N, CA, C and O atoms as a CHARMM CRD file, in Angstrom:
* protein
*
  308
    1    1 HSD  N      0.80200  -1.20900   0.00000 PROA 1      0.00000
    2    1 HSD  CA     0.00000   0.00000   0.00000 PROA 1      0.00000
    3    1 HSD  C      0.84100   1.26900   0.00000 PROA 1      0.00000
    4    1 HSD  O      0.44600   2.26900  -0.59900 PROA 1      0.00000
    5    2 SER  N      1.98200   1.24500   0.65400 PROA 2      0.00000
    6    2 SER  CA     2.75200   2.48500   0.76700 PROA 2      0.00000
    7    2 SER  C      3.30000   2.94000  -0.57800 PROA 2      0.00000
    8    2 SER  O      3.51200   4.13600  -0.78000 PROA 2      0.00000
    9    3 SER  N      3.53200   2.01800  -1.49600 PROA 3      0.00000
   10    3 SER  CA     4.03800   2.42800  -2.80900 PROA 3      0.00000
   11    3 SER  C      2.97000   3.16500  -3.61500 PROA 3      0.00000
   12    3 SER  O      3.29100   3.92400  -4.52900 PROA 3      0.00000
   13    4 ALA  N      1.71500   2.94300  -3.27900 PROA 4      0.00000
   14    4 ALA  CA     0.62500   3.62400  -3.96500 PROA 4      0.00000
   15    4 ALA  C      0.18800   4.88600  -3.22300 PROA 4      0.00000
   16    4 ALA  O     -0.76500   5.54900  -3.63000 PROA 4      0.00000
   17    5 GLY  N      0.88900   5.21600  -2.13300 PROA 5      0.00000
   18    5 GLY  CA     0.53500   6.40800  -1.37100 PROA 5      0.00000
   19    5 GLY  C     -0.65600   6.20700  -0.45800 PROA 5      0.00000
   20    5 GLY  O     -1.29700   7.17400  -0.04800 PROA 5      0.00000
   21    6 LYS  N     -0.96000   4.95000  -0.13500 PROA 6      0.00000
   22    6 LYS  CA    -2.11100   4.65200   0.72300 PROA 6      0.00000
   23    6 LYS  C     -1.64300   4.06500   2.04800 PROA 6      0.00000
   24    6 LYS  O     -2.10000   2.99700   2.45500 PROA 6      0.00000
   25    7 THR  N     -0.74500   4.75500   2.70900 PROA 7      0.00000
   26    7 THR  CA    -0.23100   4.27500   3.97600 PROA 7      0.00000
   27    7 THR  C     -1.32200   4.35500   5.03100 PROA 7      0.00000
   28    7 THR  O     -1.98700   5.38000   5.18400 PROA 7      0.00000
   29    8 ILE  N     -1.49200   3.26900   5.74800 PROA 8      0.00000
   30    8 ILE  CA    -2.53900   3.19100   6.76500 PROA 8      0.00000
   31    8 ILE  C     -2.04900   3.87600   8.04100 PROA 8      0.00000
   32    8 ILE  O     -0.88800   3.71900   8.41900 PROA 8      0.00000
   33    9 GLY  N     -2.90700   4.61900   8.69300 PROA 9      0.00000
   34    9 GLY  CA    -2.57300   5.27900   9.94700 PROA 9      0.00000
   35    9 GLY  C     -2.22900   6.73700   9.72600 PROA 9      0.00000
   36    9 GLY  O     -2.25700   7.24400   8.60500 PROA 9      0.00000
   37   10 SER  N     -1.90200   7.39700  10.82800 PROA 10     0.00000
   38   10 SER  CA    -1.57300   8.81600  10.75600 PROA 10     0.00000
   39   10 SER  C     -0.06400   9.00100  10.89100 PROA 10     0.00000
   40   10 SER  O      0.67800   8.04300  11.10700 PROA 10     0.00000
   41   11 PHE  N      0.37000  10.24400  10.76100 PROA 11     0.00000
   42   11 PHE  CA     1.79200  10.52200  10.91300 PROA 11     0.00000
   43   11 PHE  C      2.22700  10.27300  12.34800 PROA 11     0.00000
   44   11 PHE  O      1.41400  10.29200  13.27200 PROA 11     0.00000
   45   12 SER  N      3.48200  10.04600  12.51100 PROA 12     0.00000
   46   12 SER  CA     4.02900   9.77600  13.83700 PROA 12     0.00000
   47   12 SER  C      3.91300  11.01700  14.71800 PROA 12     0.00000
   48   12 SER  O      4.26300  12.11500  14.28500 PROA 12     0.00000
   49   13 LYS  N      3.43400  10.85900  15.92700 PROA 13     0.00000
   50   13 LYS  CA     3.24700  11.99100  16.83000 PROA 13     0.00000
   51   13 LYS  C      4.58300  12.60200  17.25300 PROA 13     0.00000
   52   13 LYS  O      4.64500  13.78600  17.58600 PROA 13     0.00000
   53   14 ARG  N      5.64300  11.80700  17.24100 PROA 14     0.00000
   54   14 ARG  CA     6.92500  12.34500  17.66900 PROA 14     0.00000
   55   14 ARG  C      7.50400  13.29000  16.62000 PROA 14     0.00000
   56   14 ARG  O      8.39000  14.08400  16.93400 PROA 14     0.00000
   57   15 ASP  N      7.02700  13.22000  15.39600 PROA 15     0.00000
   58   15 ASP  CA     7.48700  14.11800  14.34500 PROA 15     0.00000
   59   15 ASP  C      6.61300  15.35200  14.21300 PROA 15     0.00000
   60   15 ASP  O      6.81500  16.16000  13.30700 PROA 15     0.00000
   61   16 SER  N      5.66000  15.50500  15.09100 PROA 16     0.00000
   62   16 SER  CA     4.77000  16.66200  15.00300 PROA 16     0.00000
   63   16 SER  C      5.45300  17.90200  15.57100 PROA 16     0.00000
   64   16 SER  O      6.53000  17.82000  16.16200 PROA 16     0.00000
   65   17 ARG  N      4.82400  19.02100  15.38800 PROA 17     0.00000
   66   17 ARG  CA     5.34700  20.29100  15.88600 PROA 17     0.00000
   67   17 ARG  C      5.29100  20.31000  17.41500 PROA 17     0.00000
   68   17 ARG  O      4.37500  19.74900  18.01600 PROA 17     0.00000
   69   18 GLY  N      6.27500  20.95800  18.03700 PROA 18     0.00000
   70   18 GLY  CA     6.30800  21.05400  19.48600 PROA 18     0.00000
   71   18 GLY  C      5.24700  22.00500  20.01100 PROA 18     0.00000
   72   18 GLY  O      4.61300  22.73000  19.24400 PROA 18     0.00000
   73   19 ASP  N      5.06000  21.99600  21.32200 PROA 19     0.00000
   74   19 ASP  CA     4.08800  22.92600  21.88800 PROA 19     0.00000
   75   19 ASP  C      4.69400  24.33400  21.93800 PROA 19     0.00000
   76   19 ASP  O      5.87600  24.51600  21.64600 PROA 19     0.00000
   77   20 ASP  N      3.89200  25.30800  22.30300 PROA 20     0.00000
   78   20 ASP  CA     4.32500  26.71100  22.27000 PROA 20     0.00000
   79   20 ASP  C      5.54500  26.96800  23.14700 PROA 20     0.00000
   80   20 ASP  O      6.44000  27.71700  22.75500 PROA 20     0.00000
   81   21 HSD  N      5.59100  26.35900  24.32400 PROA 21     0.00000
   82   21 HSD  CA     6.72800  26.56400  25.22300 PROA 21     0.00000
   83   21 HSD  C      8.02500  26.06100  24.58400 PROA 21     0.00000
   84   21 HSD  O      9.05200  26.73600  24.65600 PROA 21     0.00000
   85   22 GLU  N      7.98500  24.88200  23.96000 PROA 22     0.00000
   86   22 GLU  CA     9.17700  24.33400  23.31100 PROA 22     0.00000
   87   22 GLU  C      9.64100  25.22400  22.16400 PROA 22     0.00000
   88   22 GLU  O     10.84400  25.40600  21.97500 PROA 22     0.00000
   89   23 ILE  N      8.73000  25.76600  21.41500 PROA 23     0.00000
   90   23 ILE  CA     9.07600  26.64600  20.29900 PROA 23     0.00000
   91   23 ILE  C      9.69900  27.94100  20.81600 PROA 23     0.00000
   92   23 ILE  O     10.68700  28.42100  20.26000 PROA 23     0.00000
   93   24 LEU  N      9.12900  28.50300  21.87000 PROA 24     0.00000
   94   24 LEU  CA     9.68200  29.74500  22.43400 PROA 24     0.00000
   95   24 LEU  C     11.08100  29.53000  23.01600 PROA 24     0.00000
   96   24 LEU  O     11.94900  30.39000  22.86800 PROA 24     0.00000
   97   25 VAL  N     11.30500  28.39700  23.67200 PROA 25     0.00000
   98   25 VAL  CA    12.63000  28.10700  24.21600 PROA 25     0.00000
   99   25 VAL  C     13.62900  27.92100  23.07200 PROA 25     0.00000
  100   25 VAL  O     14.76300  28.39000  23.16100 PROA 25     0.00000
  101   26 ALA  N     13.21900  27.24600  22.00800 PROA 26     0.00000
  102   26 ALA  CA    14.10000  27.07400  20.85200 PROA 26     0.00000
  103   26 ALA  C     14.47400  28.43200  20.25300 PROA 26     0.00000
  104   26 ALA  O     15.61400  28.63400  19.83300 PROA 26     0.00000
  105   27 ARG  N     13.53500  29.34200  20.21500 PROA 27     0.00000
  106   27 ARG  CA    13.82500  30.69000  19.70200 PROA 27     0.00000
  107   27 ARG  C     14.74200  31.45800  20.64300 PROA 27     0.00000
  108   27 ARG  O     15.61400  32.20200  20.19700 PROA 27     0.00000
  109   28 LEU  N     14.54200  31.27600  21.95900 PROA 28     0.00000
  110   28 LEU  CA    15.42100  31.92700  22.93400 PROA 28     0.00000
  111   28 LEU  C     16.86100  31.45800  22.79200 PROA 28     0.00000
  112   28 LEU  O     17.79400  32.23300  23.00400 PROA 28     0.00000
  113   29 ILE  N     17.04100  30.20200  22.43700 PROA 29     0.00000
  114   29 ILE  CA    18.38600  29.66600  22.23300 PROA 29     0.00000
  115   29 ILE  C     18.93300  30.12400  20.88800 PROA 29     0.00000
  116   29 ILE  O     20.11300  30.45900  20.78000 PROA 29     0.00000
  117   30 ASP  N     18.09200  30.14200  19.87100 PROA 30     0.00000
  118   30 ASP  CA    18.53200  30.43100  18.50300 PROA 30     0.00000
  119   30 ASP  C     18.94400  31.88400  18.30100 PROA 30     0.00000
  120   30 ASP  O     19.97300  32.14700  17.67800 PROA 30     0.00000
  121   31 ARG  N     18.17500  32.82000  18.80700 PROA 31     0.00000
  122   31 ARG  CA    18.41800  34.23700  18.51500 PROA 31     0.00000
  123   31 ARG  C     19.79600  34.73100  18.94800 PROA 31     0.00000
  124   31 ARG  O     20.46000  35.40200  18.15700 PROA 31     0.00000
  125   32 PRO  N     20.26200  34.43300  20.16800 PROA 32     0.00000
  126   32 PRO  CA    21.57500  34.95500  20.57100 PROA 32     0.00000
  127   32 PRO  C     22.75900  34.30000  19.84700 PROA 32     0.00000
  128   32 PRO  O     23.82500  34.90700  19.74700 PROA 32     0.00000
  129   33 ILE  N     22.58600  33.06500  19.34000 PROA 33     0.00000
  130   33 ILE  CA    23.73600  32.40000  18.72700 PROA 33     0.00000
  131   33 ILE  C     23.84900  32.66500  17.22900 PROA 33     0.00000
  132   33 ILE  O     24.88700  32.36700  16.63800 PROA 33     0.00000
  133   34 ARG  N     22.83500  33.20400  16.61100 PROA 34     0.00000
  134   34 ARG  CA    22.91400  33.49900  15.17100 PROA 34     0.00000
  135   34 ARG  C     24.09000  34.38800  14.81000 PROA 34     0.00000
  136   34 ARG  O     24.77600  34.08700  13.83300 PROA 34     0.00000
  137   35 PRO  N     24.36900  35.47600  15.54300 PROA 35     0.00000
  138   35 PRO  CA    25.50800  36.32700  15.17600 PROA 35     0.00000
  139   35 PRO  C     26.86800  35.63700  15.33600 PROA 35     0.00000
  140   35 PRO  O     27.84900  36.07900  14.73900 PROA 35     0.00000
  141   36 ILE  N     26.94300  34.56800  16.12600 PROA 36     0.00000
  142   36 ILE  CA    28.20700  33.87300  16.33500 PROA 36     0.00000
  143   36 ILE  C     28.61800  33.09000  15.08100 PROA 36     0.00000
  144   36 ILE  O     29.80800  32.91800  14.81500 PROA 36     0.00000
  145   37 ILE  N     27.63800  32.62200  14.32000 PROA 37     0.00000
  146   37 ILE  CA    27.90100  31.80000  13.13700 PROA 37     0.00000
  147   37 ILE  C     28.23200  32.71000  11.95800 PROA 37     0.00000
  148   37 ILE  O     27.54500  33.70300  11.72100 PROA 37     0.00000
  149   38 ASP  N     29.29000  32.36600  11.21900 PROA 38     0.00000
  150   38 ASP  CA    29.69700  33.15500  10.05500 PROA 38     0.00000
  151   38 ASP  C     28.58000  33.22000   9.02100 PROA 38     0.00000
  152   38 ASP  O     27.81200  32.26900   8.87200 PROA 38     0.00000
  153   39 GLU  N     28.48800  34.33600   8.30800 PROA 39     0.00000
  154   39 GLU  CA    27.44100  34.51200   7.29700 PROA 39     0.00000
  155   39 GLU  C     27.54200  33.49800   6.16600 PROA 39     0.00000
  156   39 GLU  O     26.52100  33.11700   5.59500 PROA 39     0.00000
  157   40 GLY  N     28.73700  33.05800   5.83200 PROA 40     0.00000
  158   40 GLY  CA    28.92100  32.11600   4.74100 PROA 40     0.00000
  159   40 GLY  C     28.69700  30.66400   5.11100 PROA 40     0.00000
  160   40 GLY  O     28.84800  29.78600   4.26100 PROA 40     0.00000
  161   41 TRP  N     28.34400  30.39100   6.34900 PROA 41     0.00000
  162   41 TRP  CA    28.16000  29.01600   6.81700 PROA 41     0.00000
  163   41 TRP  C     26.94300  28.40300   6.14700 PROA 41     0.00000
  164   41 TRP  O     25.83100  28.90200   6.31500 PROA 41     0.00000
  165   42 ARG  N     27.13600  27.32500   5.38700 PROA 42     0.00000
  166   42 ARG  CA    26.04300  26.71000   4.63000 PROA 42     0.00000
  167   42 ARG  C     25.83900  25.23700   4.95600 PROA 42     0.00000
  168   42 ARG  O     25.24800  24.50300   4.16400 PROA 42     0.00000
  169   43 PHE  N     26.31800  24.80200   6.10500 PROA 43     0.00000
  170   43 PHE  CA    26.18800  23.40600   6.48300 PROA 43     0.00000
  171   43 PHE  C     25.04900  23.24100   7.48000 PROA 43     0.00000
  172   43 PHE  O     24.81200  24.11300   8.31500 PROA 43     0.00000
  173   44 ASP  N     24.35000  22.12100   7.38600 PROA 44     0.00000
  174   44 ASP  CA    23.31500  21.83200   8.38000 PROA 44     0.00000
  175   44 ASP  C     23.99200  21.65900   9.73100 PROA 44     0.00000
  176   44 ASP  O     24.91300  20.85500   9.87400 PROA 44     0.00000
  177   45 THR  N     23.53900  22.40700  10.70500 PROA 45     0.00000
  178   45 THR  CA    24.15100  22.38000  12.03100 PROA 45     0.00000
  179   45 THR  C     23.05000  22.30400  13.07400 PROA 45     0.00000
  180   45 THR  O     22.06200  23.03600  13.00600 PROA 45     0.00000
  181   46 GLN  N     23.22800  21.41500  14.03500 PROA 46     0.00000
  182   46 GLN  CA    22.27500  21.29800  15.13000 PROA 46     0.00000
  183   46 GLN  C     22.98600  21.55200  16.44500 PROA 46     0.00000
  184   46 GLN  O     24.10800  21.09400  16.66000 PROA 46     0.00000
  185   47 ILE  N     22.33100  22.27300  17.30200 PROA 47     0.00000
  186   47 ILE  CA    22.80400  22.45400  18.67100 PROA 47     0.00000
  187   47 ILE  C     21.68900  21.92700  19.56400 PROA 47     0.00000
  188   47 ILE  O     20.58900  22.47800  19.60200 PROA 47     0.00000
  189   48 LEU  N     21.98900  20.86400  20.27000 PROA 48     0.00000
  190   48 LEU  CA    20.98500  20.20600  21.10000 PROA 48     0.00000
  191   48 LEU  C     21.28700  20.45100  22.56900 PROA 48     0.00000
  192   48 LEU  O     22.44100  20.38500  22.99400 PROA 48     0.00000
  193   49 THR  N     20.26400  20.73000  23.32700 PROA 49     0.00000
  194   49 THR  CA    20.41600  20.87400  24.77700 PROA 49     0.00000
  195   49 THR  C     19.43900  19.92100  25.45200 PROA 49     0.00000
  196   49 THR  O     18.28400  19.80000  25.04200 PROA 49     0.00000
  197   50 TRP  N     19.91300  19.25400  26.48000 PROA 50     0.00000
  198   50 TRP  CA    19.08200  18.31900  27.22800 PROA 50     0.00000
  199   50 TRP  C     19.12800  18.66100  28.70800 PROA 50     0.00000
  200   50 TRP  O     20.18200  19.00000  29.24600 PROA 50     0.00000
  201   51 VAL  N     18.00700  18.57200  29.34400 PROA 51     0.00000
  202   51 VAL  CA    17.95300  18.74500  30.79600 PROA 51     0.00000
  203   51 VAL  C     18.11600  17.35700  31.41100 PROA 51     0.00000
  204   51 VAL  O     17.27000  16.48300  31.22600 PROA 51     0.00000
  205   52 LEU  N     19.20300  17.16700  32.13700 PROA 52     0.00000
  206   52 LEU  CA    19.47500  15.86400  32.73300 PROA 52     0.00000
  207   52 LEU  C     18.98800  15.77500  34.17200 PROA 52     0.00000
  208   52 LEU  O     18.77300  14.67900  34.69100 PROA 52     0.00000
  209   53 SER  N     18.81400  16.91400  34.81200 PROA 53     0.00000
  210   53 SER  CA    18.33200  16.93900  36.18000 PROA 53     0.00000
  211   53 SER  C     17.55300  18.24200  36.37500 PROA 53     0.00000
  212   53 SER  O     17.97300  19.29900  35.90400 PROA 53     0.00000
  213   54 PHE  N     16.42500  18.16000  37.06600 PROA 54     0.00000
  214   54 PHE  CA    15.56300  19.32600  37.21900 PROA 54     0.00000
  215   54 PHE  C     14.99700  19.35000  38.62500 PROA 54     0.00000
  216   54 PHE  O     14.44900  18.35100  39.08900 PROA 54     0.00000
  217   55 ASP  N     15.12300  20.48500  39.31100 PROA 55     0.00000
  218   55 ASP  CA    14.67400  20.57500  40.70400 PROA 55     0.00000
  219   55 ASP  C     13.40000  21.40300  40.88900 PROA 55     0.00000
  220   55 ASP  O     12.96500  21.59600  42.02400 PROA 55     0.00000
  221   56 HSD  N     12.80500  21.88700  39.83300 PROA 56     0.00000
  222   56 HSD  CA    11.58100  22.69800  39.85500 PROA 56     0.00000
  223   56 HSD  C     11.75600  24.03900  40.56500 PROA 56     0.00000
  224   56 HSD  O     10.79000  24.79200  40.69200 PROA 56     0.00000
  225   57 ALA  N     12.95600  24.35100  41.02700 PROA 57     0.00000
  226   57 ALA  CA    13.19100  25.63700  41.67000 PROA 57     0.00000
  227   57 ALA  C     13.92100  26.60700  40.74600 PROA 57     0.00000
  228   57 ALA  O     13.76600  27.82300  40.85900 PROA 57     0.00000
  229   58 HSD  N     14.71700  26.06100  39.83300 PROA 58     0.00000
  230   58 HSD  CA    15.51300  26.87900  38.91900 PROA 58     0.00000
  231   58 HSD  C     15.13800  26.53600  37.48100 PROA 58     0.00000
  232   58 HSD  O     15.15600  25.36300  37.10900 PROA 58     0.00000
  233   59 PRO  N     14.80000  27.52900  36.67100 PROA 59     0.00000
  234   59 PRO  CA    14.43300  27.25100  35.27900 PROA 59     0.00000
  235   59 PRO  C     15.65900  26.81800  34.46200 PROA 59     0.00000
  236   59 PRO  O     16.72600  27.41500  34.60400 PROA 59     0.00000
  237   60 PRO  N     15.52900  25.79500  33.61400 PROA 60     0.00000
  238   60 PRO  CA    16.67100  25.30700  32.84800 PROA 60     0.00000
  239   60 PRO  C     16.97700  26.13400  31.59200 PROA 60     0.00000
  240   60 PRO  O     18.05100  25.98400  31.01000 PROA 60     0.00000
  241   61 GLU  N     16.06000  26.99500  31.17200 PROA 61     0.00000
  242   61 GLU  CA    16.24300  27.72500  29.91400 PROA 61     0.00000
  243   61 GLU  C     17.48400  28.61700  29.89500 PROA 61     0.00000
  244   61 GLU  O     18.22500  28.57800  28.91300 PROA 61     0.00000
  245   62 PRO  N     17.75300  29.43200  30.94600 PROA 62     0.00000
  246   62 PRO  CA    18.96700  30.26600  30.90300 PROA 62     0.00000
  247   62 PRO  C     20.24800  29.44900  30.77400 PROA 62     0.00000
  248   62 PRO  O     21.18000  29.86100  30.08400 PROA 62     0.00000
  249   63 LEU  N     20.29800  28.30100  31.42800 PROA 63     0.00000
  250   63 LEU  CA    21.47600  27.44400  31.30500 PROA 63     0.00000
  251   63 LEU  C     21.58900  26.86300  29.90500 PROA 63     0.00000
  252   63 LEU  O     22.69600  26.70100  29.39100 PROA 63     0.00000
  253   64 ALA  N     20.46900  26.54900  29.28700 PROA 64     0.00000
  254   64 ALA  CA    20.48700  26.02600  27.92000 PROA 64     0.00000
  255   64 ALA  C     21.00600  27.07600  26.94400 PROA 64     0.00000
  256   64 ALA  O     21.76000  26.75800  26.02300 PROA 64     0.00000
  257   65 ILE  N     20.60400  28.31900  27.14700 PROA 65     0.00000
  258   65 ILE  CA    21.07200  29.41100  26.28700 PROA 65     0.00000
  259   65 ILE  C     22.58500  29.57600  26.44300 PROA 65     0.00000
  260   65 ILE  O     23.30100  29.68300  25.44800 PROA 65     0.00000
  261   66 CYS  N     23.07300  29.59700  27.68100 PROA 66     0.00000
  262   66 CYS  CA    24.51200  29.74000  27.92800 PROA 66     0.00000
  263   66 CYS  C     25.29000  28.53800  27.40300 PROA 66     0.00000
  264   66 CYS  O     26.38100  28.69800  26.85500 PROA 66     0.00000
  265   67 ALA  N     24.74200  27.34600  27.56700 PROA 67     0.00000
  266   67 ALA  CA    25.42500  26.13300  27.10300 PROA 67     0.00000
  267   67 ALA  C     25.55400  26.11900  25.58400 PROA 67     0.00000
  268   67 ALA  O     26.58800  25.71300  25.05500 PROA 67     0.00000
  269   68 ALA  N     24.51700  26.55700  24.88000 PROA 68     0.00000
  270   68 ALA  CA    24.57300  26.59400  23.41900 PROA 68     0.00000
  271   68 ALA  C     25.63200  27.59300  22.95200 PROA 68     0.00000
  272   68 ALA  O     26.39300  27.30400  22.02800 PROA 68     0.00000
  273   69 SER  N     25.68300  28.74500  23.57700 PROA 69     0.00000
  274   69 SER  CA    26.69200  29.75000  23.22000 PROA 69     0.00000
  275   69 SER  C     28.09500  29.25400  23.54200 PROA 69     0.00000
  276   69 SER  O     29.01800  29.46900  22.75600 PROA 69     0.00000
  277   70 ALA  N     28.27000  28.59500  24.67900 PROA 70     0.00000
  278   70 ALA  CA    29.58200  28.07100  25.05200 PROA 70     0.00000
  279   70 ALA  C     30.02900  26.97500  24.09200 PROA 70     0.00000
  280   70 ALA  O     31.20500  26.90400  23.73500 PROA 70     0.00000
  281   71 ALA  N     29.09200  26.11500  23.67100 PROA 71     0.00000
  282   71 ALA  CA    29.42700  25.05300  22.71900 PROA 71     0.00000
  283   71 ALA  C     29.91500  25.64300  21.39800 PROA 71     0.00000
  284   71 ALA  O     30.86900  25.13900  20.80500 PROA 71     0.00000
  285   72 LEU  N     29.26400  26.70400  20.94000 PROA 72     0.00000
  286   72 LEU  CA    29.70300  27.34400  19.70200 PROA 72     0.00000
  287   72 LEU  C     31.03800  28.06200  19.87900 PROA 72     0.00000
  288   72 LEU  O     31.85800  28.08900  18.96100 PROA 72     0.00000
  289   73 ALA  N     31.25400  28.63400  21.04000 PROA 73     0.00000
  290   73 ALA  CA    32.48500  29.37500  21.28200 PROA 73     0.00000
  291   73 ALA  C     33.71500  28.46000  21.24400 PROA 73     0.00000
  292   73 ALA  O     34.78800  28.89200  20.82100 PROA 73     0.00000
  293   74 ILE  N     33.57600  27.21800  21.67400 PROA 74     0.00000
  294   74 ILE  CA    34.71800  26.30200  21.69000 PROA 74     0.00000
  295   74 ILE  C     34.78000  25.41900  20.44900 PROA 74     0.00000
  296   74 ILE  O     35.70900  24.62400  20.30300 PROA 74     0.00000
  297   75 SER  N     33.79400  25.54900  19.54500 PROA 75     0.00000
  298   75 SER  CA    33.77800  24.71800  18.34000 PROA 75     0.00000
  299   75 SER  C     34.45700  25.43300  17.17300 PROA 75     0.00000
  300   75 SER  O     34.89200  26.57800  17.30200 PROA 75     0.00000
  301   76 ASP  N     34.54000  24.75500  16.04700 PROA 76     0.00000
  302   76 ASP  CA    35.12800  25.33000  14.83100 PROA 76     0.00000
  303   76 ASP  C     34.09500  26.05400  13.97300 PROA 76     0.00000
  304   76 ASP  O     34.42800  26.54800  12.89500 PROA 76     0.00000
  305   77 VAL  N     32.86500  26.12500  14.42700 PROA 77     0.00000
  306   77 VAL  CA    31.82900  26.81400  13.67300 PROA 77     0.00000
  307   77 VAL  C     32.08900  28.26100  13.81900 PROA 77     0.00000
  308   77 VAL  O     31.34900  29.07900  13.27200 PROA 77     0.00000
């Protein structure tokens, strides 16, 4: 069936768009690091941040922003 374009079922939920909070955090990380990357950079590049421990007292977003900038600062990008 898939060769005829009649795949049964719906798209995978894990490939769907994130919720509003996830999108806003991604933008918070993306905006400050854009100027760090050279204008001529044309390679697909991903910067991933993961929360490995969370205490509900301190928000992880500021650390994610700093970690992404630090990763770029020590990389060859």
